N, C-alpha and C positions, 0 to 999 in steps of 0.2 A: 766424658771425652777419653778415648783411648790413646796410647802412645803414638800409633800410627797417625791418627787425626792431628795430634799436636805436632808431629813432624811436618806433616804435609803443609798444615795452614802457616806454621812459622816460616817454612821455607818461602811460601807464596806471599806472607807480608812482607818478608826481607827483600826479595827480590824486586816487588813492585813497589816498596818503599823508596827504592833508590833509582831505579829504572824509571824513565819518565814515561809510564804506560799506564798508571792509574791503579792502585790498589784497591780502590773501592769496587771497580769494575770485575776484578778476580775474586775478591771476598764474597761478592753475592753469586758467582757462577759456580765456584768449586763446591760448596755446600749443595746448591741446588742440584749439579749433576751427580754427586757422590749420594745424596740422599742424607748429609748429615744436618744436625740441628745448629742453630746459631751458636757460635764458639763462646759467647758471652764476655762481660765486661772484665772478668778476671783474666781471660786468656789475653784479651788486648792489652792489657797492663804488661803482662810478661813480654809479649812480642815487641812492644814500644820500648821497654826496658832494654831489650836484647838489641834492637836497632840502635839504640841511642849508645849502648856500649860499644857497638861497632865502630861508629863515627869518632868517639872519644879516643877509641885506642888507635884507630887508622890516623887520624888528624891530631895525635897527641902532642907532636911538636908546635903545630900551629895553635893548638889549645893552651898550651904552655905560655907560647909568645902572647896569645891575647889576654890571658890573666895578667902576665906579668906587665904588659903593655898599659893594661888599666891601672894597676898599682904604680909603676914607675916611669911610663911612657918610652921605655926603652926596650929594644930587641935583645934576645939573647946572645947573638952573634951578628957579625957583618954579612952572614949568608942569607939571612932573613929577607925575603922578597917584598915585604911589605912594612908599612909603620903600624905596629902593633896597636896602639891607643886609637888612632881613627878608625882603623877597622874594627876593632872591638865596638866602638861606639856606632860604627855604621850597622854592625850586626844587630845592637839594640835598638837602634831607630827603624830597622828593617822589620822588626819583630812586633812593633806596636800595631801597624794596621790589623794584622790577623788576630792579635788578643782583643781588640776593640770590636772586630767584626764578629768575633766567637761570642762575644757577651752579649752583643745585641741580637744576633740571629740564632743563639743556641737550640731555640725550641724548634724553629724551622730547619735547622741544620740535622737535628735528631729524629725529625720527623717526615714533612713532606719532601724534604731533600734526598731521602733515601729512594725515592722513586727510581725503578730501573730504566725507564724511557729517559728520564733526565740524565742518568749515568752515562748512558749509551750515547746521547747527544753531545754531552760535555767530552766525553772520551774522543769522539770523532772530531769535534770542532777545534778542541785544543790541541789535538795531535795535528789537524792541518796548519794550525796558527803556529807551532813548534818548526814545522818543515818550513813554512815561509820565513820565519824569523832566521833559521839556519842559512837559508840561501840569501837571506838581505843583508844580514849583519855582516860589518865590515872586519870583524875578529882581528883587532888589533890591541885592545885593552887586555892586561893581566890584571891580577887581583889586587897588586899595588896601587892601581889607579882608581880604587873605589872612592866615590865621594858620598857626601850625605845625601845629595839630591837623587844620586843614581840608587843609593841603597834604599831610599823612601819608595821610589818607583818600583824597584824590585819587591819590597814590602807590601804595597797595596797590590802587586800581582799574587803574592802569597797569599793574600786574604782571599782571593779568589778560589783558592784551593779548598776552602770550606765546603764549596759546593762539591759534593762526591762525583768521581769521575775526571774531575780536572787534572789532578796529580800535583801534589806539592812541588815534588823536583822538577817536572816537565814546566810548570808555568814559570817557576823562578828562573830555570835555564833560558825559557823562551824571552823572558824579559831583559836577562842579561846579554843575550845574543843581538836582541834588538838595539841594544846602546853600544854594541861594539866588542863586547867582551870574546876571548877565543872560547872555543869550546871547553877545554879542560878548566880555564878559569871561571866560566859560567858554572860548571859542575862542581868545583871545589868551593865556591861561595854558597852554592845552594847547599851542600852537605854541613858547612859549617853554620849556615843560618838554621838548619834543621835542630841544632842542638838545643837552643833556647825553647823552640815550640814543642820538641818531643818532650823535654823534661817538664814542661808545664803541664801538657797533656797525661803523662804518667802521674803527676802529683793530684790531678784532678780526678783521674779514673781510680788512683788509688784509694783516695779518701772515699769516693762512693763504693769501692770494692769492700774495704774494711768496715765501714758503717754497715753494710749488709751482711757482714760475718762471711767469709769464705769457706766453702764446704773443704773439709782437710783432705778430702778424696781428689781435690784439684790440685794440691800441692805439687804432686810428682808431675803431671802433664804441664804445669805452669813453670815449673823449673827447667824441663827438657825444652819447652817453647823457647824459655830465655836464652838457653845456650845454643840451640839450633839458629835462632833468629841473629844471635851474635856473629856466629862463624859464618853463615850465609851471607849476612850484611857486610862483613869484612871483604868477604870474596867479591861481592857484587860491586863494592865500591872500586875496588883495585882493578876488576874487569873493566868497568865503564869508563874509568879515567884512561887506561891503555887503549881502549877502543876509540874513544874520542880524539886521542892524539892523532889518529891516523884516518879516522872514518867519520862520514857525516851523521846527521841524525835520521837519514830516510829509512833505515830498517824500523826504527820507532814509532815513526808515522805511518807507515804501512801497517803496522802491527797494531797500533791504536785504533785505525779504521776497521780493521778486521774485527777486534775486539768488540767495538761498538755495534757492529752488524749483528755479530754474533748474540750479544745481549739482547738486541732488538727482536731477533728471530726467537730466542729463548723465551721472552717473558712476553712477547708481542703474541706468539704462536701457540705459547704455554707448553714449551718443549722441556725436558729435562726429568729429573727422577720423579717418579710417581704419577707421570702424565701418560 
């Protein structure tokens, strides 16, 4: 993998990981049109580590509060807008469904679920669902009103994101909007919820990578991808939260429908590099 490929794919991963537009859909299109080979598992570990770092740095105060909340049950100051221990346990609870589903359907997710037509259909369907939830939601809840029941509902929704094309951030924001959260609060909880899921994915992938012995020639591209995905991810988080304070989800809904149609045309009609 060249440095250019590492930079492009890291930016694509970071942007699509956090925007509700489906990373799977983009990561099958970019190599297809540019004629690049599959980036490999080692590269995935690097970009996932980078996006995890972006969330940890951006939400560092929330993360500190959550850790302190688990240990002491008390916030760092009176300015914290949520009860740390209940929110920390809500995140733990919301993580369980995806973990269970991942273990039960691991082989199907890694195999048949990578079908481009399925990815296109889920991108379109869940994009339209996001638009419906954005219009229907009452948008009165802030993150401090998270309950165990709501967290479990969002967690079950997150498990659906194991199907490529769904978008983890998209489906968790959709679920949060449906139960009345504001757009910024829905995005904030979605990002915090990504921490244990991404950390677990990095750990599992890292074990697989190092058991197979990483090619030393990939260390450079991997390090570059980690840095680029972390910086790009941080900027995307900041930009998305600023956007959602003022604007609806419409642009992401339209984009997802177009993305799905492009995937259908590309793989259904055999378009792309080499065709």
